[in-house]
Structure formats: structure tokens, C-alpha cells
C-alpha positions as CSV (number, residue, x, y, z in Angstrom):
1,X,204.1,163.6,63.5
2,X,202.2,166.8,62.6
3,X,199.0,166.6,60.6
4,X,197.7,169.4,58.4
5,X,194.1,169.3,57.2
6,X,193.0,171.1,54.0
7,X,189.3,171.8,53.9
8,X,186.4,172.3,56.3
9,X,183.5,170.4,54.8
10,X,181.4,167.5,56.2
11,X,184.1,164.8,55.7
12,X,186.6,167.0,57.6
13,X,184.2,167.3,60.4
14,X,183.9,163.5,60.5
15,X,187.7,163.1,60.6
16,X,188.0,165.7,63.4
17,X,185.5,163.8,65.5
18,X,188.0,161.0,66.2
19,X,191.4,162.3,65.1
20,X,192.6,162.8,68.6
21,X,192.6,159.0,69.1
22,X,195.3,158.7,66.4
23,X,197.6,160.9,68.7
24,X,199.3,163.2,66.2
25,X,201.8,165.6,67.8
26,X,200.0,168.6,66.4
27,X,197.0,169.2,64.1
28,X,196.6,172.2,61.8
29,X,193.6,173.1,59.6
30,X,193.5,175.3,56.5
31,X,190.7,176.8,54.5
32,X,189.8,180.0,52.6
33,X,189.8,183.4,54.2
34,X,186.0,183.6,53.9
35,X,185.7,180.5,56.0
36,X,187.9,181.9,58.8
37,X,185.1,181.9,61.4
38,X,184.2,178.3,60.6
39,X,187.8,177.3,60.8
40,X,188.2,179.0,64.2
41,X,185.1,177.3,65.5
42,X,186.4,173.9,64.4
43,X,189.8,174.6,65.9
44,X,188.2,175.6,69.3
45,X,185.9,172.6,69.3
46,X,188.5,170.0,68.5
47,X,191.5,171.7,70.2
48,X,193.5,172.2,67.0
49,X,196.8,173.9,67.2
50,X,196.9,176.4,64.3
51,X,194.5,177.8,61.7
52,X,195.8,178.7,58.3
53,X,194.0,180.6,55.5
54,X,196.9,180.2,53.1
55,X,197.6,176.7,51.9
56,X,201.2,177.5,50.9
57,X,201.9,178.8,54.4
58,X,200.7,175.6,55.9
59,X,203.0,173.7,53.6
60,X,205.9,175.8,54.7
61,X,205.3,174.9,58.3
62,X,206.5,171.8,60.2
63,X,203.6,169.8,58.9
64,X,204.6,166.2,58.1
65,X,201.4,164.9,56.4
66,X,198.6,166.7,54.7
67,X,195.0,165.4,54.6
68,X,193.3,166.8,51.4
69,X,189.6,167.0,52.1
70,X,188.6,169.7,49.6
71,X,186.2,169.4,46.6
72,X,186.9,166.6,44.1
73,X,188.1,168.9,41.3
74,X,190.8,170.3,43.6
75,X,192.3,167.0,44.7
76,X,195.0,167.0,42.0
77,X,196.1,170.6,42.6
78,X,196.3,170.4,46.4
79,X,198.0,167.0,46.4
80,X,200.6,168.1,43.8
81,X,201.5,171.2,45.8
82,X,201.9,169.2,49.0
83,X,204.0,166.5,47.3
84,X,206.2,169.2,45.8
85,X,206.7,170.5,49.3
86,X,207.8,167.0,50.3
87,X,204.9,166.3,52.5
88,X,203.1,162.9,52.8
89,X,199.6,163.2,51.4
90,X,196.3,161.5,52.4
91,X,193.7,162.5,49.7
92,X,190.0,161.9,49.8
93,X,188.4,159.8,47.2
94,X,188.4,159.9,44.3
95,X,192.1,160.8,44.3
96,X,192.1,162.5,40.9
97,X,190.0,162.9,37.7
98,X,192.0,160.4,35.7
99,X,194.5,157.6,35.9
100,X,197.1,159.8,34.1
101,X,196.8,162.5,36.8
102,X,197.0,159.8,39.5
103,X,200.2,158.3,38.0
104,X,201.8,161.7,37.7
105,X,201.2,162.2,41.5
106,X,202.5,158.7,42.3
107,X,205.7,159.5,40.4
108,X,206.0,162.8,42.1
109,X,205.7,161.2,45.5
110,X,208.4,158.7,44.7
111,X,210.7,161.4,43.4
112,X,210.3,163.3,46.7
113,X,210.6,160.2,48.9
114,X,207.2,160.7,50.5
115,X,204.0,158.6,50.6
116,X,200.7,159.2,48.9
117,X,197.4,157.6,50.0
118,X,193.8,157.6,48.9
119,X,191.5,157.9,51.9
120,X,189.5,154.8,50.9
121,X,188.3,153.5,54.3
122,X,187.1,150.1,53.1
123,X,190.5,148.5,52.8
124,X,191.3,149.1,56.4
125,X,188.0,148.1,58.2
126,X,188.3,144.9,60.2
127,X,185.1,143.4,58.6
128,X,186.3,144.0,55.0
129,X,189.8,142.6,55.8
130,X,188.1,139.4,57.1
131,X,185.8,139.4,54.0
132,X,188.9,139.3,51.8
133,X,189.7,135.9,53.5
134,X,186.1,134.6,53.7
135,X,185.2,135.3,50.0
136,X,186.8,131.9,49.1
137,X,184.0,130.2,51.1
138,X,181.5,130.9,48.3
139,X,183.4,128.6,45.9
140,X,183.3,129.6,42.2
141,X,181.8,133.1,42.1
142,X,179.0,133.7,39.7
143,X,177.3,137.0,40.5
144,X,178.0,139.9,42.8
145,X,175.9,143.0,43.6
146,X,177.3,145.9,45.5
147,X,174.7,148.6,46.2
148,X,175.3,151.9,47.8
149,X,172.2,154.0,47.3
150,X,171.8,157.0,49.6
151,X,169.4,159.8,48.8
152,X,171.3,163.1,48.9
153,X,169.9,165.7,51.2
154,X,170.6,168.2,48.4
155,X,168.9,166.2,45.6
156,X,165.5,168.0,46.0
157,X,167.0,171.5,45.5
158,X,169.1,170.2,42.7
159,X,166.2,168.5,41.0
160,X,164.0,171.6,41.3
161,X,166.7,173.8,39.9
162,X,167.0,175.8,43.1
163,X,170.8,175.1,43.4
164,X,173.6,173.0,41.9
165,X,175.6,171.7,44.9
166,X,179.1,170.5,44.2
167,X,178.1,166.8,44.6
168,X,175.9,167.3,41.5
169,X,178.1,169.6,39.6
170,X,180.2,168.1,36.7
171,X,182.6,171.1,37.0
172,X,183.5,169.8,40.5
173,X,183.7,166.2,39.4
174,X,180.4,165.5,41.1
175,X,178.0,162.6,40.5
176,X,177.0,159.2,41.8
177,X,179.9,157.3,40.3
178,X,182.6,159.3,41.9
179,X,180.8,160.1,45.2
180,X,179.3,156.7,46.1
181,X,179.9,154.1,43.5
182,X,183.6,154.5,43.9
183,X,183.2,152.7,47.2
184,X,181.6,149.7,45.5
185,X,184.3,149.7,42.8
186,X,187.1,149.9,45.4
187,X,185.5,147.0,47.3
188,X,185.3,145.0,44.1
189,X,189.0,145.7,43.2
190,X,190.2,144.8,46.7
191,X,188.4,141.4,46.3
192,X,188.8,140.5,42.7
193,X,191.4,142.8,41.1
194,X,190.7,144.7,37.9
195,X,188.0,143.3,35.6
196,X,188.4,142.4,31.9
197,X,185.9,145.1,30.9
198,X,183.4,147.5,32.3
199,X,180.2,149.4,31.2
200,X,178.5,152.2,33.0
201,X,174.8,153.0,32.5
202,X,173.7,156.1,34.3
203,X,170.6,158.1,35.0
204,X,171.6,161.6,33.8
205,X,170.1,164.8,35.1
206,X,171.4,168.3,34.1
207,X,174.5,166.7,32.8
208,X,175.5,164.6,35.8
209,X,174.9,161.0,36.8
210,X,172.5,161.1,39.8
211,X,172.5,157.3,39.8
212,X,174.0,154.5,37.8
213,X,175.0,150.8,37.4
214,X,178.5,149.7,36.6
215,X,178.8,146.2,35.1
216,X,182.1,144.5,35.5
217,X,183.0,141.4,33.5
218,X,185.5,139.0,35.0
219,X,185.0,136.4,32.4
220,X,183.6,133.6,34.6
221,X,181.6,135.9,36.8
222,X,179.9,139.3,36.7
223,X,179.7,142.2,39.2
224,X,177.1,144.9,39.4
225,X,178.1,148.1,41.3
226,X,175.0,150.3,41.9
227,X,175.4,153.8,43.2
228,X,172.6,156.3,43.7
229,X,172.1,159.8,45.1
230,X,168.5,160.2,43.8
231,X,167.0,157.2,45.6
232,X,167.7,154.9,48.5
233,X,168.1,151.1,49.1
234,X,168.6,149.3,52.4
235,X,170.9,146.6,51.0
236,X,172.4,144.1,51.5
237,X,175.1,143.6,49.0
238,X,175.8,140.0,47.9
239,X,178.5,137.8,46.6
240,X,177.0,134.7,45.1
241,X,178.9,131.4,44.4
242,X,178.3,127.8,43.8
243,X,178.9,126.9,47.5
244,X,177.5,129.9,49.4
245,X,176.3,133.5,49.3
246,X,177.8,136.3,51.4
247,X,175.3,139.0,52.5
248,X,176.9,142.3,53.5
249,X,174.9,144.7,55.7
250,X,173.9,147.3,54.6
251,X,176.7,148.2,52.1
252,X,180.5,147.9,51.8
253,X,181.1,151.5,52.9
254,X,181.2,151.3,56.7
255,X,180.6,147.6,56.8
256,X,180.9,145.9,60.2
257,X,179.1,142.6,59.5
258,X,178.1,140.0,57.0
259,X,176.7,136.5,56.8
260,X,178.0,133.5,54.9
261,X,174.9,131.5,53.8
262,X,175.9,128.0,52.7
263,X,174.0,126.3,50.0
264,X,174.4,123.0,51.9
265,X,171.5,123.1,54.4
266,X,173.6,121.1,56.8
267,X,176.3,123.7,57.1
268,X,175.6,126.4,59.7
269,X,175.6,130.0,58.6
270,X,178.8,131.9,59.5
271,X,178.0,135.2,61.1
272,X,180.7,137.8,61.1
273,X,180.4,141.0,63.2
274,X,183.5,143.1,63.8
275,X,182.9,146.4,65.4
276,X,184.5,148.0,68.5
277,X,182.6,151.2,68.2
278,X,185.3,153.1,66.4
279,X,184.5,155.6,63.7
280,X,184.6,154.0,60.2
281,X,187.4,156.3,59.2
282,X,189.5,155.6,62.3
283,X,191.2,152.5,60.9
284,X,192.6,154.1,57.7
285,X,194.2,157.0,59.5
286,X,195.7,154.7,62.1
287,X,197.1,152.6,59.3
288,X,198.4,155.5,57.3
289,X,200.2,156.8,60.4
290,X,201.8,153.4,61.0
291,X,202.9,153.0,57.4
292,X,204.6,156.4,57.4
293,X,206.3,155.9,60.8
294,X,207.5,152.5,59.8
295,X,208.4,153.5,56.3
296,X,206.4,150.5,55.0
297,X,206.6,151.3,51.3
298,X,205.4,147.8,50.5
299,X,202.0,148.5,52.2
300,X,201.9,151.9,50.5
301,X,202.5,150.3,47.1
302,X,199.7,147.8,47.6
303,X,197.2,150.6,48.3
304,X,198.4,152.6,45.4
305,X,197.8,149.6,43.1
306,X,194.2,149.4,44.3
307,X,193.7,153.2,43.6
308,X,195.3,152.8,40.1
309,X,192.9,150.0,39.2
310,X,189.9,152.0,40.4
311,X,191.0,155.1,38.4
312,X,191.5,152.8,35.4
313,X,187.9,151.6,35.7
314,X,186.6,155.1,36.1
315,X,188.5,156.2,33.0
316,X,186.7,153.5,31.0
317,X,183.3,154.9,31.9
318,X,184.0,158.2,30.2
């Protein structure tokens, strides 16, 4: 299986740091002509097979699956072109700007008999998969708080007006909701499904949400999803129920451990730690490759359902 990578930003660098462990037959990388030196350096460092500066040329090659790691506002365009070329696609989060765009791409993938994935790492990490089983230990759920607050290294320059980086640029679909809170929302959906209603209250600066709180109402319990790029919090995230509370350290993105603290003082705390030292993104790429090789359309459909529910929630915040 041949992997083609579109983009050369930070997230692509993370993927390249472990991608040889997935054992693709060949790996290509594609970026703009003005980034040719950077692309060549990445290819040399990670022993990539071919560098492209024309996306369509890469799509005409023997590439089987394309990883779209470009800016958020380009996800739809790059994914659509790859699906039209009958390539499988792994697209970074958030997959599209809207649910309508996402559904269009899902239909296109099905029409071309290829698979389409959102690169949402949470669903594939061992600790989260175990959490999906252990969440029942809390009994009737009452309150949940998922907090992913990470001060952006670019916030200072954005705040001072020195620059407007893509992560804070509405034109590039930037902002805390789509960049960080989407992990919390995805974790929530994977555990509880889509809520009855949502509300998003954001701290706005220069037309973009630099931090915000999404409140999700599930009828008999409530969930808070906090995402921030203008301040920081150490966690943990919590799932509180009548029988126990689960504490996730430090947040759901990249989680490797959590504790189940039982309300009954006689019941011993359940400590879960699942980490083999693998990069947090390793598990999703290994699973995507398996699904494609085994033509496991059922697994692909399950993941697409998660992504559709997340996009539906994001639509409701607009």
C-alpha cells in the first residue's frame, strides 16, 4: 500500500516521526513549490520515496491512500480531489467546515468504492477504548467535564496584532472549537452519542474564538467541553456518576491513563494505565491501514458516524 501525504506542517512532522512503523510500501509527500526545500529535507530525514509539488500529479501516481494534513479550510477541496481520483483518504480534523460538505464527501467515497476517514486519534487509543467499556462503572451519569486548554505558542503575537496565524484566522477555519475542543466533542460522542442540544459560549478576539465552553444536554446528564488556546489547565477531565467518578489525565487527546474513584469507600480505586510508548497517532494509522486492507466497511461506517455527529454539533454552534 502506497501512502501519499499532502502538507508539511507540524502535524505532518508528527506523523512522519512514526509512520515507518506502519510499514507502507512507499511514502510520498506533496506541498507547494515554495516549500520544496522543506519537503526535500523532510524526505531526506524520513527516507520518503518521492516529493511532489503538484497535488494532481501525486493523485495520478500509484498512491493508494492520501493523508490530508493541510490547513483546515483546504480539507474539503483536497479530500474531494483525492476521492474523485479514487484514492482512499485520511483527513485531519475537523474533516470539513460543515455537515453538508462532509456528507457530500461520504457519498463521493461510496460512489467511488473507496474509504474516507477522519484522523481523530481518540477512538483508536487503547485507554479510550477501555474507557468506553469502563464508563458504565460510574452508574447513572450526572455531569462530565472534558477540558483541553493549551496555550498556543502563537497567541502572544496574535493578541498583540503582530500576526494572524492560521489557527486564529477565521478564513482558515481557525479557533479553539475546531482546533482543540473538537477532541472533547469527539470523545463525548464516542461515549454518549449525539446530545439532545448544544450551546457554545466563546471568548472572542479579532473575530475568532480563542477559548470557549460547549454545553451538551443529554436530558438526564450534562457535559461541558472546554477548549482554550489563550490559557492553560492541567486537567483532569471527569465523568461523574452516582456510583463513581472517572478522572482522565490530563485530557482526552493523547490519554493513556485514568482512575475510577468509587463513591463506596470500601471499593478500591481502579487504576487504568495503557501505554506502550507508541506515538499517540500510531494507533489510528495502523487501524486505517487494517480497515482498508481487510475492506472492513463496517468499521469505516462506524467511524464516519462519529464524524457526522461531531460535524452536526459544530454546525449547531454557528
